[in-house]
C-alpha positions as CSV (number, residue, x, y, z in Angstrom):
1,X,-48.2,-2.7,-3.4
2,X,-48.0,0.5,-1.3
3,X,-50.9,1.3,0.9
4,X,-52.0,4.8,1.7
5,X,-52.9,5.3,5.4
6,X,-56.1,7.3,6.1
7,X,-56.0,9.3,3.0
8,X,-52.5,10.8,3.4
9,X,-50.7,11.0,0.1
10,X,-47.2,9.4,-0.3
11,X,-45.4,12.7,-0.7
12,X,-42.2,11.3,0.9
13,X,-41.5,8.9,-1.9
14,X,-39.8,11.5,-4.2
15,X,-37.7,12.7,-1.3
16,X,-36.6,9.1,-0.5
17,X,-35.7,8.6,-4.2
18,X,-33.5,11.7,-4.2
19,X,-31.9,10.7,-1.0
20,X,-31.1,7.2,-2.3
21,X,-29.6,8.7,-5.5
22,X,-27.4,11.0,-3.4
23,X,-26.0,8.1,-1.4
24,X,-25.3,6.1,-4.5
25,X,-23.5,9.0,-6.1
26,X,-21.4,9.6,-3.0
27,X,-20.4,5.9,-2.8
28,X,-19.5,5.8,-6.5
29,X,-17.4,9.0,-6.1
30,X,-15.4,7.5,-3.2
31,X,-14.9,4.3,-5.1
32,X,-13.2,6.0,-8.0
33,X,-11.4,8.9,-6.2
34,X,-7.9,9.0,-4.7
35,X,-9.5,9.5,-1.3
36,X,-8.4,6.6,0.9
37,X,-11.6,5.4,2.6
38,X,-10.7,4.5,6.2
39,X,-7.0,5.4,5.7
40,X,-6.7,6.3,9.4
41,X,-8.3,3.2,10.6
42,X,-6.3,0.3,12.2
43,X,-4.7,-2.0,9.7
44,X,-4.8,-5.1,12.0
45,X,-6.7,-7.1,9.5
46,X,-3.8,-6.9,7.0
47,X,-1.4,-9.9,6.9
48,X,1.9,-9.1,8.7
49,X,5.1,-10.8,7.6
50,X,8.1,-10.9,10.0
51,X,11.4,-10.2,8.2
52,X,14.7,-11.0,9.9
53,X,18.0,-9.3,9.0
54,X,21.3,-11.2,9.2
55,X,22.0,-9.3,12.5
56,X,18.7,-10.7,14.0
57,X,16.7,-7.5,13.8
58,X,13.0,-8.1,13.0
59,X,10.8,-6.0,10.7
60,X,7.1,-6.2,10.8
61,X,5.9,-5.7,7.3
62,X,2.3,-5.4,6.0
63,X,1.9,-7.7,3.0
64,X,0.9,-6.0,-0.3
65,X,-0.1,-9.1,-2.2
66,X,-3.1,-7.9,-4.3
67,X,-3.3,-5.4,-7.2
68,X,-5.2,-2.9,-4.9
69,X,-2.7,-3.2,-2.0
70,X,0.2,-2.8,-4.4
71,X,-1.3,0.2,-6.1
72,X,-2.0,1.9,-2.7
73,X,1.1,0.9,-0.9
74,X,2.0,3.4,1.9
75,X,0.1,6.3,0.3
76,X,-1.5,8.8,2.6
77,X,0.4,7.5,5.7
78,X,1.7,10.3,8.0
79,X,4.2,8.1,9.8
80,X,5.7,4.6,10.0
81,X,6.8,3.0,13.2
82,X,10.4,1.9,13.6
83,X,11.2,-1.5,12.1
84,X,7.8,-1.5,10.3
85,X,7.2,-1.4,6.6
86,X,5.4,-2.9,3.6
87,X,6.4,-6.0,1.6
88,X,5.3,-6.2,-2.0
89,X,5.2,-9.6,-3.5
90,X,4.9,-10.5,-7.1
91,X,4.4,-13.8,-9.1
92,X,7.6,-13.3,-11.2
93,X,10.9,-11.5,-11.2
94,X,10.9,-8.2,-13.1
95,X,12.4,-4.8,-12.8
96,X,9.4,-3.5,-10.8
97,X,9.0,0.3,-10.9
98,X,7.8,2.3,-7.9
99,X,6.9,5.9,-7.3
100,X,6.0,8.2,-4.4
101,X,2.7,9.7,-5.6
102,X,0.6,10.5,-2.5
103,X,3.2,9.1,-0.2
104,X,3.8,11.5,2.7
105,X,6.9,10.0,4.3
106,X,10.4,9.5,2.8
107,X,11.2,5.9,2.3
108,X,14.0,3.4,1.6
109,X,12.9,1.0,-1.2
110,X,14.6,-2.4,-1.2
111,X,14.3,-4.9,-4.1
112,X,15.0,-8.6,-3.6
113,X,15.2,-11.5,-6.0
114,X,13.4,-14.8,-5.6
115,X,16.1,-16.0,-3.3
116,X,15.4,-13.0,-1.0
117,X,18.8,-11.4,-1.7
118,X,18.8,-7.6,-2.0
119,X,19.5,-6.6,-5.7
120,X,19.0,-2.9,-5.4
121,X,18.4,-0.2,-2.7
122,X,17.0,3.3,-3.2
123,X,17.8,5.3,-0.1
124,X,15.9,8.3,1.3
125,X,13.5,8.5,-1.6
126,X,11.7,11.9,-1.1
127,X,8.0,12.5,-1.0
128,X,6.5,13.7,-4.3
129,X,4.2,16.7,-3.9
130,X,3.2,16.9,-7.6
131,X,-0.5,16.6,-8.2
132,X,-0.3,15.1,-11.6
133,X,1.2,11.8,-12.6
134,X,4.8,13.1,-13.1
135,X,6.4,11.8,-9.9
136,X,9.7,10.1,-10.6
137,X,9.9,6.4,-11.0
138,X,12.4,4.2,-9.1
139,X,13.4,0.8,-10.3
140,X,16.2,-1.7,-9.9
141,X,18.8,-2.6,-12.5
142,X,18.1,-6.3,-11.9
143,X,14.9,-8.4,-11.7
144,X,13.2,-8.6,-8.3
145,X,10.3,-10.6,-6.9
146,X,9.9,-8.8,-3.6
147,X,10.1,-5.1,-2.7
148,X,10.3,-3.8,0.9
149,X,9.5,-0.2,1.8
150,X,10.8,1.1,5.1
151,X,11.1,4.5,6.7
152,X,14.0,6.5,5.1
153,X,17.3,5.8,6.9
154,X,16.4,2.3,8.0
155,X,18.4,0.6,5.2
156,X,21.6,2.3,6.4
157,X,20.8,1.7,10.1
158,X,20.2,-2.0,9.5
159,X,23.1,-2.3,7.0
160,X,20.8,-3.5,4.2
161,X,22.7,-3.4,1.0
162,X,23.1,-5.3,-2.2
163,X,23.8,-9.0,-1.7
164,X,22.4,-9.2,1.9
165,X,19.8,-12.0,2.3
166,X,16.6,-11.3,4.3
167,X,14.7,-14.1,6.0
168,X,10.9,-14.3,5.8
169,X,8.0,-16.5,4.7
170,X,5.2,-15.4,2.6
171,X,1.7,-17.1,2.6
172,X,1.6,-20.3,0.4
173,X,-0.7,-18.6,-2.1
174,X,2.1,-16.2,-3.1
175,X,4.9,-18.7,-3.6
C-alpha cells in the first residue's frame, strides 16, 4: 500500500510509469537492432584459442562457439591486431557459408576439416558496404568444421594454403 505523506498527492507516479516504459522500450530496441552493445569494450572475457602454424607462428583467436558469437563474428571491428583472429567452431563438417555484412576490415577466411587441415582459403575478402542483405557469400568447395578469420594478407604471409594443418585445442564442450 502506498502512503501519502502530509496530504501531498502522488503526482510523480505517472511520470515514473512513463520513465519506466521508456527504459523498457530502449532496452528492447537495442536487443533486436544491429547496434553492437559494448562493441568497443574489451573482449577479455571471451575464450582465446592459441593456433600454431607449421612454421611455429602463433595466432591468438577469439572462439566463436555459440550461435550469437558466430552470427556477430568480427562485425563492427575497426581493426584486428597482427596474428589475431576469430575461430568459428561447428558440431559437424559442412560447407559453411560466410559473408562480410557489417564487417569493416578486409579478411582472409580459412576453412579447415575436422583434422584441422585447410580445405579452402578466401584471400583478401573485401568489406561489404551494402545496407541490405545482398552482400556476397563465401564458402568452401569441401566440408569444414572450423573457420578462421584473419586480417587480409595474413594467409599469404604465414603460407596458409590448402593441405596445411594447423594445431590448436578447442574446449572439450566443442569436440
